[in-house]
Structures are given as structure tokens and as C-alpha cells.
C-alpha positions in Angstrom: 0.0 0.0 0.0 1.2 3.5 -0.8 0.2 5.8 2.0 0.4 9.6 2.0 2.8 10.9 4.6 0.1 13.0 6.3 -2.0 9.8 6.7 0.9 8.1 8.4 1.4 11.1 10.6 -2.3 11.1 11.6 -2.1 7.4 12.5 1.0 7.9 14.5 -0.7 10.8 16.4 -3.8 8.8 17.1 -1.6 6.0 18.5 0.4 8.4 20.6 -2.8 10.0 22.0 -4.2 6.6 22.9 -1.0 5.5 24.5 -0.6 8.7 26.5 -4.2 8.9 27.7 -4.6 5.2 28.5 -1.1 4.6 29.9 -0.6 1.8 27.4 3.1 1.0 26.9 3.2 -2.5 25.3 -0.3 -2.6 23.8 -1.5 -6.2 24.1 -5.0 -7.0 22.8 -6.5 -7.0 26.3 -4.8 -3.6 27.0 -6.4 -2.2 23.9 -9.8 -3.6 24.7 -9.6 -2.1 28.2 -8.5 1.2 26.8 -11.3 1.3 24.2 -13.9 0.4 26.9 -12.7 3.2 29.2 -12.8 6.1 26.8 -15.9 8.0 25.7 -15.9 7.5 21.9 -17.4 10.9 21.4 -14.6 12.5 23.4 -12.1 10.4 21.3 -13.6 11.6 18.0 -13.7 15.2 19.1 -10.0 15.0 20.2 -9.0 13.6 16.8 -10.7 16.5 15.1 -9.1 19.0 17.5 -5.7 17.6 16.6 -6.4 18.2 12.9 -7.2 14.7 11.8 -9.4 15.0 8.7 -13.1 14.4 9.4 -13.3 11.7 6.7 -10.5 9.7 8.5 -12.3 10.2 11.9 -15.5 8.9 10.3 -13.6 5.8 9.0 -12.2 5.2 12.5 -15.7 5.6 14.0 -17.1 3.0 11.5 -14.3 0.6 12.4 -15.0 1.0 16.2 -18.7 0.5 15.8 -18.4 -2.9 14.1 
């Protein structure tokens, strides 16, 4: 896959935000499930938008998390 640099930057930022807010260092599946269950999704989406993540990417993330 050929990703745009800004897309990679956004993904990196999202990951950093999640790790910082949830205190995740290693990131096992159980850690990620616990982190996802403890964060308000609406807060998460608004935070992504506030950090400049394009709305379309936020909508894609939202679709993935609601499956």
C-alpha cells in the first residue's frame, strides 16, 4: 500500500494519543480492549478533530470501532 505521509502522521498521532491517555506501553489485545472500553468514543472523535485529523478519517475510525 502506498500511504500519503500525512495519513501516516495522523495514524501515529492517534496511536500516541491513545497510549498517553490510557497509559498503554506495550499494547496487548487485552490492554487495547480495556482502553477502548474506558474512553468516551465521542470524546475520542472530538479529540482527533481537535488535533487536525481530517473528518473523513475520523468517520472511518468511527465506522471501524462501531463494528
